[in-house]
N, C-alpha and C positions, 0 to 999 in steps of 0.2 A: 489594547491591540493584541490579536490572537497570534500565538506563535505555535508552530509546529516543528517538533525536533526529532528527526528520525535517528534510529540506532541499530545496531545489530549486523550491519552489513559485513562483508568479508570475502574471503577466498575459500571455496569449497570444490571438491572434485565432483565430476559428473555423477549423478545418481545419489549424491549425498543431500543433506537437509540443512536449511538455515532458517532462522526466525528473525524478522526485522519488526521493530516496534516504532510507534510513534507517540510521544507525549505531547500533550497540548497544555499550553498556559495562556493566560490572559482572560480566559472565561470558561465557564463549564459548558462543555460540549456535548452534554447528554442529550440535548434536543438536536444535535447536528448530524448530518450524514456524512460518512467518512469514506475514504477510498484510497487506493494505490494506483499510481501510473509509473511507467518506467520509460527510459530513454536509452537505447544503445547507441554507441558511436556511429555518426553517420545516418542515423535513422529518426524518424519522427517520434514524439512521445506518444506512447499508447497505453490505453486503459487496461489494468490488470484486474482489479476487483473493487466492489463497492459494497457497503453495509449501511442500512438505514439507522436512524437514531436508536431503535429498540432492539436491533438485531433480527428482526422477523423477516426482512427482506434482503437478500444477498444476490449480487451479479458477479459472474466471472468472464473473463476473457476465454474464448474457446481454447486458446493456447495453453492455458493454466489449468482449466477445469478439470478437477480430478487429482490435481497434484498440489495446488495451493489452497490455503484455508484462511479466510479472514475472519477475525474476531475482534471484540470490543469489551472493555471494562470501563463502564461508565463511572464507577466509583472512583477509578484512578485516573479518569480522563485520558485513556490510552486506547490505541487500536493496535493489533497484531496482524502480521501476514507470515504464517508458517508455510514454508516452501519445502516440498518433498520431491525426491525423484528429479533433482535439478539437472538441466542440461545446459551445453555451452551457449546455446541461444537465449538463455535466460540472463546472460551477462548484460548488465546495464546499471543505471543510476536509478534507484527506487525512490519515489516521491510520495509522501503521504498529503492527502487533501482533505479539505472539509467545507461543508456548505449546508445551509438550512434547506436546500432543494435538492432531493435525491437526483432528480434528472440532470441538473447541472453537474453534479459529481460524476455521473456516468458519462455525460457529454464532454467532460474535460474542460468545463467552465466553471470551477469551483471558485469561491471567493478567497480561499487560503490554500497556500501551498508550502510545504516544507522546503529545506535546502537539499534534501536528497541524501542517500546513502548508497555507496557503491556495493554492488554484488557482482563478484567474478566467479564463474564456473569453469573449471579447467577440464580439458578432455583427457 
């Protein structure tokens, strides 16, 4: 059974930076596509970023493009999301996802979801 465990969330002031990470266990995910979603209180879950298995294809939501960077380390079965110039509207629970189909990751229908990590940006 694949498990995705997020870490690195916390409280940061607006304009600051934070890096959240996702560690996978249960199988080697070097052939899987990975991504991040987020859900703010009272809002629908939304796509943040996705990276394909080799790192050669990356997608970002318009709201984070230029501020967030997704990366992966296949040797360590991990994926990271570096978040810079954070805004209060980035406050949400951030979820790591994985699927062997890149399109399903971007569409929000991946096979695997983590439990989430809270990111709070104060103004």
